C-alpha positions in Angstrom: 47.7 37.1 89.8 45.2 38.1 87.1 42.2 35.7 87.0 41.5 34.4 83.5 38.3 32.5 83.3 38.8 30.0 80.5 42.3 28.8 81.4 41.0 28.4 85.0 38.1 26.4 83.8 40.3 24.2 81.6 42.6 23.6 84.5 39.7 22.4 86.6 38.2 20.3 83.9 41.5 18.5 83.4 41.7 17.4 87.1 40.1 14.6 89.1 38.4 15.2 92.4 35.7 12.6 93.0 33.4 12.8 96.0 35.4 12.1 99.0 38.7 12.5 97.1 38.7 16.2 96.3 42.3 17.1 97.0 43.5 17.5 93.3 40.7 20.0 92.4 40.9 21.7 95.8 44.6 22.5 95.2 43.7 24.2 91.9 40.9 26.2 93.4 43.2 27.2 96.4 45.7 28.8 94.0 43.0 30.8 92.4 41.2 31.9 95.6 44.3 32.7 97.7 45.0 36.1 96.1 41.2 36.9 96.0 40.6 36.4 99.7 41.9 37.4 103.2 42.0 33.9 104.6 41.8 30.3 103.4 40.9 27.4 105.6 39.6 23.8 105.4 36.6 22.2 106.9 37.0 18.9 108.8 35.9 17.1 105.6 38.1 19.1 103.3 35.8 21.8 101.9 37.8 24.9 100.9 36.7 28.1 102.6 37.8 31.5 101.3 37.0 34.5 103.6 36.8 38.0 102.3 36.2 40.4 105.1 33.7 43.3 104.8 34.0 46.8 106.0 31.0 46.9 108.4 31.5 47.1 112.2 32.2 43.8 114.0 30.4 41.5 114.5 29.6 41.5 110.8 26.9 39.4 109.1 28.2 36.7 106.8 27.0 35.6 103.3 28.1 32.2 102.2 28.6 31.3 98.5 28.4 27.5 98.2 29.7 25.7 95.0 30.4 22.0 95.2 33.7 21.0 93.7 33.4 17.2 93.8 32.8 15.1 90.8 31.1 11.8 89.8 33.2 8.9 88.8 33.9 5.2 89.3 35.5 2.9 92.0 37.2 -0.5 91.5 35.2 -3.4 93.0 37.1 -6.4 91.7 40.1 -7.4 89.5 39.4 -10.2 87.1 42.2 -11.5 84.8 43.8 -8.1 84.7 40.5 -6.2 84.0 38.7 -4.0 86.5 35.1 -4.3 87.6 33.7 -1.1 89.0 30.8 0.7 90.7 29.7 4.3 90.6 30.7 7.3 92.8 27.6 9.5 92.4 25.2 9.1 89.5 26.8 7.8 86.3 24.7 6.6 83.4 26.3 3.4 82.1 25.2 4.1 78.6 27.9 6.7 78.1 30.8 4.6 79.5 31.9 2.3 76.7 34.9 3.7 74.9 35.5 6.5 77.5 39.1 7.3 78.4 39.6 7.2 82.1 42.4 7.4 84.7 42.8 4.7 87.3 44.3 6.2 90.5 46.2 3.1 91.5 47.3 2.8 95.1 50.5 0.9 94.5 51.6 2.5 91.2 54.3 5.2 90.8 53.2 7.4 89.2 49.7 6.8 90.6 47.7 7.6 87.5 47.2 4.8 85.0 45.6 5.7 81.7 42.8 3.3 80.8 39.6 2.7 78.8 36.1 1.6 79.7 35.5 -1.4 77.4 32.9 -4.0 76.7 33.1 -7.5 75.2 32.2 -8.1 71.6 28.5 -8.7 71.1 29.2 -12.3 70.0 30.8 -13.1 73.3 28.0 -11.7 75.5 25.4 -13.9 77.1 21.8 -13.7 75.7 20.5 -12.1 78.9 22.8 -9.0 78.1 20.3 -8.1 75.4 20.9 -6.0 72.3 20.6 -2.5 73.7 23.0 -0.5 75.8 24.9 -2.8 78.1 24.3 -2.8 81.8 27.3 -1.8 84.0 27.8 -5.4 85.1 29.1 -6.2 81.6 31.6 -3.3 81.4 35.3 -3.4 82.3 38.2 -1.1 82.6 41.3 -2.1 80.7 44.7 -0.5 81.6 46.6 -2.4 78.9 48.8 -4.0 81.5 49.4 -7.7 82.0 47.2 -9.4 84.7 50.0 -9.9 87.2 51.0 -6.2 86.9 47.4 -5.0 87.4 47.2 -7.2 90.5 50.3 -5.6 91.9 49.4 -2.0 91.2 45.7 -1.7 91.6 43.5 -2.6 94.6 39.8 -2.7 95.3 38.6 0.7 96.4 40.9 2.7 94.0 39.0 5.4 92.2 38.7 6.0 88.5 38.1 9.4 87.0 37.1 10.6 83.5 40.0 11.7 81.3 38.3 13.5 78.4 39.9 16.8 77.6 38.1 20.1 77.8 37.1 21.7 74.5 36.2 25.2 73.5 33.3 25.0 71.1 31.7 27.5 68.8 29.2 29.9 70.3 31.3 30.9 73.3 30.7 27.5 75.0 33.0 25.0 76.6 32.6 21.3 77.1 34.2 18.7 79.4 33.7 16.4 82.3 32.8 17.9 85.8 31.3 21.2 84.6 28.8 20.0 87.2 29.8 21.8 89.3 33.1 23.4 88.4 31.3 25.9 86.2 29.8 27.2 89.5 33.3 27.3 91.1 34.3 29.5 88.2 31.3 31.7 88.9 32.2 32.1 92.5 35.7 33.0 91.5 34.3 35.7 89.1 32.4 37.1 92.1 35.5 37.1 94.3 37.5 38.9 91.7 34.8 41.6 91.2 34.5 42.1 95.0 38.2 42.9 95.0 37.3 46.3 93.5 34.0 46.8 95.4 33.3 48.0 98.9 30.9 45.7 100.8 29.7 45.6 104.4 29.2 41.9 104.9 31.9 39.2 105.3 31.9 36.8 102.4 32.8 33.1 102.6 33.1 31.2 99.3 32.8 27.5 100.0 33.9 24.9 97.6 32.0 22.0 99.2 32.8 18.3 99.2 30.7 15.2 98.6 27.6 16.9 97.2 27.2 14.2 94.6 26.8 11.5 97.3 24.4 13.3 99.7 25.1 17.0 100.0 27.5 16.2 102.8 29.5 19.5 102.7 26.3 21.5 102.4 25.0 19.9 105.6 28.1 20.3 107.7 30.0 23.4 106.5 27.3 25.9 107.7 28.0 24.7 111.2 31.5 26.0 110.9 30.8 29.1 108.9 27.5 30.1 110.7 26.3 32.3 107.7 23.3 34.6 108.0 22.3 33.8 104.4 23.6 31.6 101.7 23.8 31.7 97.9 24.1 28.3 96.3 25.2 28.0 92.7 24.8 24.7 90.8 24.0 23.7 87.3 20.6 23.1 85.8 19.3 21.5 82.6 19.8 23.4 79.4 17.7 23.0 76.2 19.1 20.4 73.9 18.5 16.9 72.6 15.8 15.4 74.8 15.4 18.5 76.8 13.0 21.3 76.1 10.0 23.1 77.7 9.6 24.9 81.0 12.2 22.8 82.9 15.0 23.4 80.5 16.8 26.8 79.8 18.6 28.2 76.8 22.3 27.8 76.8 23.7 31.3 76.9 20.3 32.8 77.4 20.6 33.5 81.0 20.8 31.9 84.4 18.0 30.3 86.5 16.7 31.1 90.0 15.2 28.3 91.9 11.8 28.7 93.5 10.7 26.1 96.0 10.9 24.6 99.4 14.6 25.1 100.0 14.6 28.8 98.9 13.7 31.7 101.1 11.0 33.8 99.3 12.3 37.2 100.6 15.8 36.4 99.6 14.7 35.2 96.2 12.9 38.5 95.6 15.9 40.5 96.7 18.2 38.7 94.3 15.6 38.8 91.5 15.5 42.6 91.9 19.2 42.8 91.7 19.2 40.8 88.5 16.6 43.1 87.0 18.5 46.3 88.0 21.7 44.8 86.4 19.8 43.6 83.3 20.9 40.0 83.9 18.4 37.7 82.2 17.0 35.1 84.5 14.7 32.1 84.2 12.4 30.9 87.0 13.0 27.3 88.0 10.8 25.2 90.2 11.7 22.7 92.9 8.6 22.1 95.0 10.5 19.6 97.2 14.2 18.9 97.9 16.3 20.6 95.3 18.9 17.8 95.2 21.7 20.4 95.8 23.6 21.9 98.6 20.6 24.3 99.0 18.8 21.6 101.0 21.8 20.9 103.2 22.4 24.5 104.1 18.8 25.3 104.7 18.4 22.7 107.4 21.7 23.2 109.1 21.8 24.8 112.5 18.4 26.5 113.2 17.7 27.0 109.5 19.5 29.3 107.1 18.0 31.6 104.5 19.1 30.2 101.1 18.7 31.3 97.5 19.9 29.1 94.5 21.2 30.1 91.1 21.4 27.6 88.2 23.9 27.7 85.3 22.3 25.9 82.3 24.2 22.8 81.2 23.8 20.3 78.5 24.5 16.5 78.8 24.6 16.5 82.6 26.6 13.7 84.3 28.5 12.8 81.1 32.1 13.5 80.1 30.9 16.1 77.5 28.9 18.5 79.6 28.5 21.9 78.0 28.0 25.4 79.3 28.1 29.0 77.9 30.9 31.2 79.3 28.6 34.2 79.5 26.2 32.3 81.9 29.2 31.7 84.3 30.0 35.4 84.1 26.4 36.4 84.7 26.2 34.2 87.8 29.4 35.7 89.2 28.3 39.2 88.4 24.9 38.8 90.0 26.4 37.6 93.3 29.0 40.4 93.3 26.3 43.1 92.7 24.0 41.6 95.3 26.7 41.4 98.0 28.0 44.9 97.2 24.6 46.4 97.9 23.7 44.3 101.0 22.9 46.7 103.9 24.0 45.6 107.4 20.4 45.3 108.6 19.2 43.3 105.6 18.3 40.2 107.7 15.7 42.3 109.6 13.8 42.5 106.3 14.0 38.7 105.6 10.7 37.2 106.8 9.3 33.9 105.5 5.8 35.1 105.5 
């Protein structure tokens, strides 16, 4: 199998995989990772682990690449006159919901997936307390187009609803779609695994497509107990410059990748990865997270007795919307940086990693 980045991305961006319901996206990633690894396995919660063995003498140290595969979305909370009320799975901004195409993953339907739309009542029919600005989630509904009695028969409370917008290749070597947070990083890990096919490396590598990051970094907290890595590289998205986003906390789309500096990141590991980026002429931005990063970096750092972590960010516009946007070259940069770093990791590297 020859790995092709853009078709792989589009495949992932066309699949559901909400937090706690990751199987559809995991199946897609499994097909890509199987020929690039020596062994695939699952955690007890369903994270996908791809082991690529190193050439050093056993017992070899292990580097973990963590990229969460779960997505935000919606869940049915009530059925009223054939329309669906819903709550959020992860952080969803209600302002972007009206008019969005979605898929209701109906428990009692065959096929399971029902196309639907997020809708809102006409302004004339809304109560005064709804106001005149963006509607609160409580006033929004999901309409499957089915008659009320059919909806009652096919859908149940607790069924999940995923975004159904199609991925789009845009000008400027960019791609847009739902769930680029964090499937852009899954793609970057896949780039690294492919590059490592042609490299000699001493360390074992475990790529981990983690689960339930969007609802509490659950995979990040528990997977290290199974993997027992000596160090971990976390890849997630970060805020790109764009409408409403500029300054030191936002980074140019296609201009490079970020490296997070803060409480969850080991300073010696940061320095080592930064030096690799400079040697490879990979442009990087310095990002700051003085407290919890809000990513798997936190979960991994505090697992077991504490794990040395470094975090890479892929700039992304319109985070947590169905039209997230990233630059392909930034995905490739993140993948290459990890492959170059792992290729040059000496077996005694951890002896040089001191917090102070």
